[in-house]
C-alpha positions as CSV (number, residue, x, y, z in Angstrom):
1,M,3.6,-9.0,-29.3
2,Q,1.1,-7.2,-31.5
3,R,1.8,-3.6,-32.2
4,R,-1.6,-2.6,-30.8
5,A,-0.7,-4.1,-27.5
6,W,2.3,-1.9,-26.8
7,P,0.2,1.1,-25.5
8,I,-1.5,-1.3,-23.1
9,V,1.8,-2.6,-21.8
10,I,3.2,0.9,-21.4
11,A,0.1,2.0,-19.6
12,M,0.2,-1.0,-17.3
13,C,3.8,-0.4,-16.4
14,G,3.0,3.3,-15.7
15,A,0.1,2.3,-13.4
16,L,2.2,-0.2,-11.6
17,A,5.1,2.2,-11.1
18,A,2.6,4.7,-9.6
19,C,1.6,2.1,-7.0
20,L,5.0,1.2,-5.9
21,D,7.9,3.2,-4.5
22,D,11.1,3.1,-6.6
23,Q,12.9,0.6,-4.4
24,Q,10.0,-1.8,-4.3
25,A,9.7,-1.6,-8.1
26,L,13.4,-2.5,-8.5
27,Q,13.3,-5.4,-6.1
28,T,10.6,-7.5,-7.7
29,S,9.8,-8.6,-11.2
30,D,6.9,-10.8,-10.1
31,P,3.5,-9.4,-10.9
32,I,1.4,-8.0,-8.0
33,Y,-1.6,-7.4,-10.1
34,T,-3.9,-9.0,-12.7
35,M,-6.5,-7.6,-15.1
36,V,-9.6,-9.1,-16.5
37,F,-11.7,-7.8,-19.4
38,F,-15.4,-7.5,-20.1
39,A,-17.7,-7.5,-23.1
40,T,-19.6,-4.3,-24.0
41,D,-22.3,-3.5,-21.4
42,S,-21.4,-6.6,-19.4
43,V,-20.7,-7.0,-15.7
44,T,-20.4,-10.8,-15.9
45,L,-17.1,-12.5,-15.6
46,N,-16.5,-14.7,-18.6
47,K,-14.8,-18.1,-18.4
48,R,-11.4,-16.7,-19.3
49,A,-11.6,-14.1,-16.6
50,Q,-12.7,-16.7,-14.0
51,D,-9.8,-19.0,-15.0
52,Q,-7.3,-16.1,-14.8
53,L,-8.5,-15.0,-11.4
54,G,-8.4,-18.6,-10.2
55,Y,-4.9,-19.2,-11.5
56,T,-3.7,-15.9,-9.9
57,V,-5.1,-16.8,-6.5
58,N,-4.2,-20.6,-6.6
59,N,-0.8,-20.2,-8.1
60,P,0.4,-16.8,-6.8
61,T,3.7,-15.2,-7.4
62,P,5.7,-14.6,-4.2
63,P,4.4,-11.0,-3.7
64,I,0.8,-12.0,-4.3
65,K,1.2,-15.0,-2.0
66,A,2.6,-12.7,0.7
67,A,-0.4,-10.4,0.3
68,L,-2.8,-13.3,0.6
69,Q,-1.3,-14.7,3.8
70,P,-3.9,-14.7,6.7
71,S,-1.4,-12.7,8.8
72,S,-1.0,-10.0,6.2
73,K,-2.8,-6.7,6.6
74,A,-2.4,-6.0,2.9
75,K,-5.5,-4.9,1.0
76,I,-6.6,-6.2,-2.4
77,C,-7.7,-3.2,-4.5
78,V,-10.3,-4.1,-7.2
79,T,-10.9,-1.2,-9.6
80,G,-13.5,-1.2,-12.4
81,H,-13.1,0.6,-15.7
82,T,-15.2,1.2,-18.8
83,D,-14.7,2.4,-22.3
84,K,-16.0,5.8,-23.5
85,V,-19.4,4.5,-24.7
86,G,-22.3,6.1,-22.8
87,P,-22.6,8.8,-20.2
88,E,-20.0,8.9,-17.4
89,T,-22.6,8.4,-14.7
90,I,-23.6,5.1,-16.2
91,N,-19.9,4.2,-16.8
92,K,-19.1,4.8,-13.1
93,E,-21.9,2.5,-12.1
94,V,-20.9,-0.2,-14.6
95,G,-17.3,0.0,-13.5
96,Q,-18.4,-0.5,-9.8
97,R,-20.6,-3.4,-10.8
98,R,-17.6,-5.0,-12.6
99,A,-15.4,-4.4,-9.5
100,D,-18.1,-5.9,-7.3
101,A,-18.4,-9.0,-9.5
102,V,-14.6,-9.6,-9.4
103,A,-14.6,-9.0,-5.6
104,K,-17.4,-11.6,-5.1
105,Y,-15.5,-14.1,-7.3
106,L,-12.3,-13.5,-5.3
107,V,-14.2,-14.1,-2.0
108,G,-15.5,-17.4,-3.5
109,L,-11.8,-18.3,-4.1
110,G,-11.1,-17.8,-0.4
111,V,-9.8,-14.2,-0.4
112,P,-11.1,-12.6,2.9
113,E,-13.9,-10.1,2.0
114,Q,-12.7,-7.6,4.6
115,R,-9.4,-7.2,2.8
116,I,-11.0,-6.3,-0.5
117,V,-11.5,-2.6,-1.5
118,T,-13.5,-1.9,-4.6
119,A,-13.8,1.3,-6.6
120,S,-14.8,2.5,-10.1
121,L,-13.0,5.0,-12.2
122,G,-15.5,4.7,-15.1
123,S,-13.9,5.8,-18.3
124,S,-11.5,8.3,-16.7
125,K,-8.3,6.1,-16.9
126,P,-8.3,4.3,-20.2
127,L,-5.4,2.0,-21.2
128,V,-6.1,2.9,-24.9
129,V,-7.0,6.5,-25.5
130,T,-10.0,6.8,-27.7
131,G,-12.6,9.4,-28.7
132,P,-16.0,9.7,-27.1
133,G,-18.3,6.9,-27.9
134,T,-15.6,4.5,-29.0
135,S,-15.8,0.9,-27.9
136,E,-12.4,-0.5,-26.8
137,I,-12.1,-3.9,-24.9
138,S,-8.8,-2.9,-23.3
139,N,-10.6,-0.2,-21.4
140,R,-13.5,-2.5,-20.2
141,R,-11.5,-4.0,-17.5
142,V,-11.1,-4.6,-13.8
143,E,-7.6,-4.3,-12.3
144,V,-6.8,-6.3,-9.2
145,V,-3.7,-5.1,-7.2
146,F,-2.6,-7.4,-4.3
147,G,-1.0,-5.5,-1.5
148,C,-2.1,-2.0,-2.4
């Protein structure tokens, strides 16, 4: 793994741990989330992101499969993020549009729309901490948590 990726892995683990209680975190090593990344100023899913979402939904880990069951009441949380380029009001809007694009794609894959909750955190929760105006692909993302 590249040295630059470690802060991302550490941040992802921290975010995941915050979503789960301690017992749940100890019981599963299967992912319950996925992340897709966006180009600067883009709200369009690229081919890689589409493939990743398709694979996650069509070949789910056991916890994701359980969350996707028709009988499940589990929500699927789709949260958009941006880097620190531009004003925060615009970043919040871009983050929401990214989350909406992912939600729409998930619905196209058969995920029930009523179970999807979207939100935007703009640039407030970066995976890689940068200064104002710094472009960072790791921060231009949408996180999808199955069973939130």
